[in-house]
N, C-alpha and C positions, 0 to 999 in steps of 0.2 A: 088603558090610560097610559099616555106617553110619560117617559122619564126625561129629565132635563139635566144637561151639563152646562154650567156657566163658566166661561173662560175669561179671566181678567189678566191684566198685565201690570207689572210694577217696575220701578227703578228708572227705566228709560223708555222712550217711544220706539217703535219699530223693533220690538223685542222678539217678534215672530209669533204672536198669538194666532194670526190667520193661518199660518202654515201648520201650527200645532192643532188647531181646530179642524182644518182640512185633513190632516193626517189621521186624527182620531176618527173622523168620518169614514176614511178609507178602511181603517182597521175594523170598525164596527160593521161596515157593509161587507167586508170579507168574511165576516161571521154570520152572514145572512140576516142581519138586522136592517130594517128600513130606517132611514134617517132623514132629518131635515136640519138645515143650518140657517141661522139668523145672525145678521150683524147689526148691532146697535151702535150708531155713531153719534158722538156728543156735540158735533158742530151744529150751528143754528140754520145753515142752509137746508132747504127742504130736501134737496138731493145734490150730488156733486156735479150735476149737469152744467151749471153755469160757472164752475170753478176752473181756474187755470190749471193745466196739467202740472205746472211747476208747484202748485199749491198742494195737489192731492194725487198726482199720478194719473193713471188711466181712468177713464170712466167706462165701466163695464156695462154692457147693455144686455138685459135679459130677453127671453123670447116674447114676453108680454109687454115689452117696451119701456121698462123701468131703467133709468140711468142710476147706476149704483156704484158702490165702493169696489175697488179692484180686488179686494179679498174674495168677492163672490166668484171671480174668475178662478181663483185657487180652489174654492169649494167645488165648482163644476168640474174642473180638470182632475182633481183628486178622487172625487166620488162618482164621476160620470153621471151626475144627477143635475137636471136643469133647475136653476133657481127661478124665482119669480119676484114680482114687486113686493110680495110679503117678506122677502128675505133680507131687506135692508131698510132700516128705520133710523131716522135722524131726530135730533132734538127739535129741529124746525118742523118736521112732520108731526111730531108729538104735540107741540104747542099749537100748530095749525089745526089739528084735530080737536083739541080741547077748546080752542077759541070758537071753532065752528059750532060745537055743541053748546057753548055758552050763548052764542048769538041766537041759536034756535030755542033757547030756554030749557034745554035738557036738564039743567041743574036746578030748575024750579026756584030760582031766586037766591040760591045759596052763594056764599063767597067761594070763588074758585081759587084753590091753593095748590102748591106743589104736592103736598100730601093732604088728601088722598087722590086728587084729580089727575095730576101729572103722572104719578106712580101707577095709578089704576089704568091710565091710557097705555103706559108702557107694558104692563102685564097683559092687557087685552091684546096688544100686538103680538106678544109671545104666544098667547093662546090661539090666535088666528093661524099661526104657522102650524101649531100642534093639531088643529082641527082640519087643516087642509091636507087630506090624504092619510090622516091618522098614522103617522110614523111611530115606530117603537121608541125612538130617542130623538130629542131635539137638542142640538148644540147651539148655544147662544154665546157669541163673542161680543164683549163690551169693548168698544174702541177707546183709545186714549190710555192714560196711565192712572192707576189708583192714586188718589190724592189730588187730581185735577178737580177744580171746582165744578166744571161743566159736567163731569161724570157722576156727580153725587146723586141726582135723581134716579139714574139707571142702577147704581149700586144699591140704593135704598129699595128700589122695586124688586131686584133679585133677592135681596135679604128677606123681603116679605113673602117671596114666592115659596120658599121652603115651608113656611107656616101654612100657606094656602093649599098646597098640593100634598103636603106630608114630607117629613124629613127623609123617608126612605126613597123618595122619588127625585131627589135633587143631589147633585154633586157640584161642589165648587172647585175649580181648577185654576191655579194661579201660575202664570209664567213670569219668571223673574231672572235677575242677572247674577252670575257668580264670576266676578272678575279675577283674573290672575295678575297679581302685582309682581312684576318681574324683579324689581329691586329688592323686594322682601322674599322672593322665591316661594310664595305661597298663594293659595286661593283664599279669598276673603268672603265670609258668609254674612258680614254685617249689612250690606245692601239688601239681601234677601230678608234678614231679620226685620229690618226697618219697614220694608214693603209689606210683609205679613202683619206687622204691628199696625200699620196704616189701615189695612183691610179689617183687622180685628176691631179697630176703633170705630168703625161704622157698622159693626155687628155681624161680620162674616168671618167665620173660621174656615180657611181653605182645607179641603180634604186631600188634595193632590198638589204637589209643587213640581213644576217643570223648570229646571234651573239651566238657563242658557250659559254655555261656557265654551272655551276653545279646546278643552281637554276633558277626559272622563272625571267624574266626581269619585274620589276614593271613598271607601265605605265609612271611614272615620268622619269624613266631612258630611256624608249623608246622615250619620248618627247625630252629629252635632246640630244640623239643621232640624232634624226630627225633634230633638229635645227642646231646642229654643223656640221652635215654631209650632209645637204641639201637633205634629203630623207624623203618622206612622212611618218608620224607616222605609218600608217597601213602597210607600207612596211619594218618596222623594226621587224624582227622575232626572237623569242627566239629559239635557238638551244640547248635545255637543254639535259644534259646527261640522257640516259635511260639505262635500264638493257640489252636490246637486240637491235641490229641494225635494226631488223625487226619492231620495234616499231616506228622508225623514220618517215616513211611515215605518220603514224597516227598522230604523234605529229606535223608534218609540215602541215597536213590538218587542224588541230585545229588552227594553226597559220594563216591559209588562204594563204599559199604560192602559190598554183596553181591558186587560184582565182585571186590573184594580178598579176601573170604572164599573165594570159589570158586577164585581164583588160588592162594591159599596152600594150599588143600586139593587142588589138582591136578584140579579138576572142570571139566566143560565150561561155557563161558560161553554162556548162552542169553539170547535177547532177552526182557526182561520185558514182561508185559501188565498195565499199571497204569491202563488207560483208565477202568475203572469206579471205581477208587479216586480218580483225578483228578476225575472227575465228582462223586463224593461230596463231596470237599473244596470244589469250586466251588459246589455247592448249599448247603453249610454256610455259606459266606461271602457268598452272594448271595441270602439268603432275603428274601422280600417282606413277611413278616408277623412280628409279635412277640406272643407270648402270655405272660401272667403265671401261673405255676403255683406254688402253695403246697405245700411239703412239711412236714407237721406230724409232728414226731418228738420223741424224747427225747435223741437223740445229735447234735443239729444243730451242736454246737460243733465236731465233727469230721465234715466232710461226707463223708470217705472211708467212714464207716459206712454210707452209702447209695450207694456208688459205682455199682453196677449199675443202680439206679433212675435216677440222674442220666443215665447213658449211654443207657438205654432211652428216656427222655424226649427226649433229643437225637435219637436215631434216628427216633422217631415224628415229631418236628418237621421233620427233613430231608425225610421222605417227603411232607409236605404243604407244602413250600416255606416253612417257618417257622423262627423262632428262638425258643427258650424261655428266658425270664427266670425264674430260680428264686428264690422267696421262702422263706427258711428260718425256720420258726416253731417255737419250743419249746412243746411241748404243755402244759408247766407254766405258761407265760405265759398261755395261754388259760384255764387253771383260775383264774388270779389276776385277769385283766382282761376275760375274755369273748371270744368268737369274733369278734364284730362288729369289734372294734378291729383285728384282724389280717387278716381274710378278706373284708372288704366289697367290695374292688375286684379280686379275683383272678378269673382265667378258668377255673381248674381247681384241684382239691384232691386231693392224694395223701396217704394215711395208710399209711406203710410198716410193715414188721415190727419186732419188738422183744420184749423179755422183761422181766418184773417189773412191779409195780403202779405205780411212779412215772410220773406223766404220763398215765395211761390215761384218766382222766376228761376231760382236755383233748382227747385224741384222739376220745373219744365226742362231745364237744361240737362238734368240727370236722365229724364225720360228720353230726350233726343240722343244723348250719348249711348244709352242702352240700345236704342233702335238702330243707330248708325253703326255701332260696333258689334252688333249681334250678341249682346250680353243678355242672358235670361232676365226677364223683368216681370215684376208683379206690382201693380198699382192698386191701392186700397182706398176707396171713397174719394177723398181729395186727390189721391194718386191717380185715379181714373180721370178725374176732371183735368188734371195736369197733362195726362196723356192726350186728351182731346184738344187741349190748347196747343200742345206741341204739334199735333196733326194739322190743326188749322193754320198755324203760323208757318210751319216748315214744309208741309206737304200740300195742303190746300191753298197755299199762297194768299192767306188772309192775314197779312202782316200785323194788323192791329187787334187780332182776335184775343178775347179774354173771357173771363167769367164775370157775369154781372155782379157777383159778390165783391170783386176786386176793382172793377171799373164799370160803374153803372152807366157811363156815357159811351161805352164801347159800341162801335158800329157793327161789330160782329160778336155778339154775346153767345158764344157756342155753348156756354153753360149759363142757365138762367133759373130764376126762382119759379117754383111751381105756382100756378094760379091760386091754389088753396092756401099758400103761404103769404100772399100779398099783403093781407091786412093783419097779420100776426104781430102783436106788440111785445108780449111777454116772451122772454128767451127760454125759460125753463120748461122742459117737458113738452115743447111745441113742435119739435122737428118730426120728420118721418122716422119713427122709432119702432124697433122690435122686429118680429119675424114676418117676412113677406114671401109669397111664392114668386118663383122666377122660372120662366119657360126657356129651355135651352134649345138652340138651333142644332139640327143634325149636322153631322160631318164637320164638327168644329173641335178644336183642341179642348175647350171647356167641356163639351159634351162627352168626349172620350174619357176625360179625367173623372168626371162625376159618374158616368155610366148610367145616367138617368135623364129623362126628358123634362121633369119638373123637380126643382129643388126648393128648399126653404132656407133663407139666410136672414141674418139680422142687419138692420139699417140704423144709421144715425146721421142724418143730413137734411138740408133744406133745398139745396140746389141740384138740378138735374141736367142731363144732356138736352140741348135745344134741338127739337125735332126738325126745325127749319133747315138744319144742316145735315140731316140724315142722308139724303140722296148723294150729296157731294162727298160725304164721308165714305159711303159704300163704293162710289165710283173710283175712289183713290186707292183701292186695294185693301182697305180695312174691312173687318167683319163685325157685325153686331151679333154676338153669340148668345146673349141672354136678354130677355125683355120681361116686363110684367106680363101676366097671362093675357091681358087685353092688347098687348103689343104697344102700348102707349109710352111706357117708360123704358129707357135703355138701362140695363142692369150690368151687362158685361160686354167688353169689346176685346178683340184680339187682332193681331197683324200676322197673317199666314206666312208672309215672306220673312220670317224670323224664327229661330229655333224655339223660343218661348217668350211670347209677349202677350200678357193677359192683364187686364185691369177691370176691376169690379166696383160698382157703386155701393155694394154691400160690404160688410166686414166679416169675411170668412174666418178670421182669427178667433172670433168668439166661440166657434163651435169645434175647434180643434181639441183633441184629447191625446194624452200620451199613449193610450192604448188604441186610439182611432185617429191617426193623423189626418188633417184635412187634405183632400186630394190636390188642391191648388198649391199648398205649401210643399207637399211631398213631390209634386211634379216640378216645382221650381228647383228644389234641391237636386233632383235627378238630372235636370237640365244643366245645373251648375257643375255637377260631376262630369257630365259629358263634355262641357266646355273645358274643364280642367284637363281631362284626358287628351283632348285635341291639342291643347297648348303644349302639354308634355311631349306628345308625339311629334309636333312641329319642331320643338326644341331639340329632340333627339335626332330628327332627320337633318336639321341644320348643323348639328355638331358633327355628324358623320358624312357630310357632303364633301365631294372631292374639291370643290372650290374653296371651302373653308380650310380643308387640310393644306391646300396649296398656299393659302394666305398665311397660315400658321408657320409653314416651312420658311416662307419669305421673311416673316418676322424674326424667326430664329437666326437665319443667315445674317440679317441686318444687325441683330443684336451682337452676334459673334464678331462681325466686321468692326462694329463700333468699339467693342471692348479691346480688340486687337490694336 
């Protein structure tokens, strides 16, 4: 029988529940326990697929095609375990399930109510995760903040859960805030006390507190929290800010988080193996090189919109002993001021996915700049489509070329809607979603990077390369390096007359892991390092050239004559 850890958050949103849950998963897995993780989100959308990235950040796509909360990306990266459509449940999905049952008559004429019908549906979704693969432990994160009205059904459901499965099989963990008040020169426990009181008012006594702070919690503060919140002193953990989220599992291990969870659940204490994770963090902090990578997008005001891309770039950099400095560039700014102003000194350019016409011409201009100036380039989903539009307009001499998504009347729709998408009306969950096979062409850069002939990558899009332009595309020097197994759909393109120019219709960032960097991102960072070295070498040669030395001497003579 599985054991359950419920993770709630208090005081403020974005307190770090997802990172704490993912870190606990890493610690338990390092002890050779099998785990599953579930995110319960209180919003009424069925999933985040139709939400603006400004509202909710990145939409993470699972292998089985679910559009989910970005925390599932953290779960996968930290635990190296693939999530599924079972791993993210929203209020909208819960109510939709209950209403469907009511329409079928499953409730036999009874009045449908929040308790027991909504809470039972929530508990059923938790049990589904536990029954899928029979993990030793199930970690359940409750979205939102304790005290939010929309979270109450979830809180009530997990309160009932301990009674259903037995007290010895459930641990409640609460992540809260411990602010430092500079003017008073002290750390304040009152927000944590009030948050725990709020949780107690709905029938849950937390077993473990993880207190977010910018400094360690002194023992006297831990003792005070223990006394006022009815939690054992050893179960009050410091959740101190660290430079990288990948350090959090190590910090939580030092606090004894996994040890206390296993003790409370009556499970065997096993020696963790965190050597590879420790090495990963050491390499992250001791990188020898720095590369400048531009991300050209339309949602750059909220970097969480590109969270998996950011992490995949970091993974690729760690693998080649480097650190990546991200330069965020709004594609609309490129439209207004030109690409040269923003991209002239970067070492690599990434054009990520997105939807809608706004800022697309800026992305196309960024692709052209990367191509013309031999800057390593990686295009993702819409980034590939922009690369095709750049080819059509500037290489294929199809000046009015565009995507049918942005200009339905274009005479040259080099990107068009798939036939099976023509009659789709609903936006949610109707794209090409999830894991698909891709056959790689031999003797291509993509094939060399993957070292496989068939790969599997995750998709999230409606529009595809228009095969009516395939011959012209190939004749102009470009290569189609990846297609669907039947050859119908173009999945990856590259430009051989360039040090690193790759664009993919799929989203490779979703499968990158800190311990297993994705080859396309690792290849991009390596190419960026090579460009950086070339520029440094050219600069050194210029500084030591006889002509430059002569010019410097003339400048000095002129300056001396002027002063005299």
